[in-house]
N, C-alpha and C positions, 0 to 999 in steps of 0.2 A: 504494499501498501505507500504511495505516494503522501496523499495529503486527505482524510475521509471530512467531506462537506456537506451540508444538507442548506439544500434550495431551495428557495420558493419560485414557483414560477407564475407568471400573470393569470396563468386560468387557476391559479388557488394550488394547484398538484405542488406535494413535496418530492423533492429527490432526495434522498442519499446515493453517495458517488463520491470517487478516486479521482478529486480533481489532479491531471496531470502539468495544465498547463491551459495560459491563456493566449491566442494567437490571432493573424487575422489571415481571414480565406479568402478567396481569389478576386473577390471585391471590395476586400477592404475592412470586411467589418468584422467585430471583433468576435470571436467564436472559445467557448471553453473546450477545453479537450480534455474528455471524462471517459472514465471508465467504469465498469461495477455497478453500473446506475440501475437502482432500484426505487419504485415507487414506495413511498410509504405511505399505506394505508391503515387512516385510525378506525375504530368497531367502540361503539358502545354497550355493554350490557345496562341496561335501565334496572332489570330486574336485581341484579345482582350490586346495585353502583360503581361498575370500575369501566374503565377504557383501558382496553389496549390495542397495539397496530402489528402488522403484518409486511413483511417486504414483498413485492410484487415486479417483475424486470419493467423497467423504464417503459423498454419498447418490444411488443408483441415479437416472441419468437426469437430472442437476442438474448440467451438465457448463459453464454460462456460470459463469467466476470473481466475476461481479459481484453473482449470486443471493445473497440474505442470506438466513439462517439464525438459527435461536433455539435454543441449547445449555443444555439445563438445566443448571444451575450444581453441582447436588448429583452428577450424573453423571461431575463432572471428581473427578481425585484426586490428579494434576498439572499444574502449569502453567508452561512455561517458554520463556526466548528459545532458538531452535536454534542449532547451531552456524553457525557465517560459511559453512561450504561448505554446509551443508543450506538455507540463507536461500538463498545463491546460486542453488540448485537449482532451489529452490522457485519462486521470481522468473521462470527463465528460463525453468521449464515455464507458466507461465502465460501468459508473455508470447508463447511457441511456440503455444498454444491459441490465444490473439487474435489471432496471425498466420493461422493455417487457417483460422478462423471469416471472418476477412476475405477471403481466397483465395477460400473457400467459397462466399461471397454473392456475390462477383462470377462467380463462374461461375455461380452459379442467374441472376443477372441477365442475362449473356449470353446463357443457355440464352431466360428468357424471351421476349425482345427477340427472336431469333431464331423462337421459336414464334410471336410477334404479327407480323411481316413474313410468314411462311409463312402465317398467317391471311388476312394482306390482299392477297398475291399471289394473281393469279387464273391464275395459270399453270402453278401448282404445284398436280397432279392428286391429290385425295382418296382415300386409301388406306383401306379399309374391309374387312379381312381378315377373311373366313368361319371362325369356328371348329368342327370337325367333333368 
């Protein structure tokens, strides 16, 4: 992590991200270079009287924390350092995601090896189901 920041956008959405830097794009507009961007979604449990929040990927289908995004600096109305508790939970969330991805890749590798072995094994009967 470079620098964990909490950003409030014009639309009211709050984002936690790793702020890599601020640069100019090809049109000389300031853009924030961010990665590991997650929307901070607040929920309220009125029956039990407490509030909690969850992290969701800032952009749909961008689940990889190392994926870099350029955020138009003009869309930002506030930038701050999140509380220590939120930063710790954010970092744990990213570490958990990376762990799950490593485990998924290991399972995918095992399945691929098993399929390759099955294709080489002449004793395995090929099954071609007929669909009616």
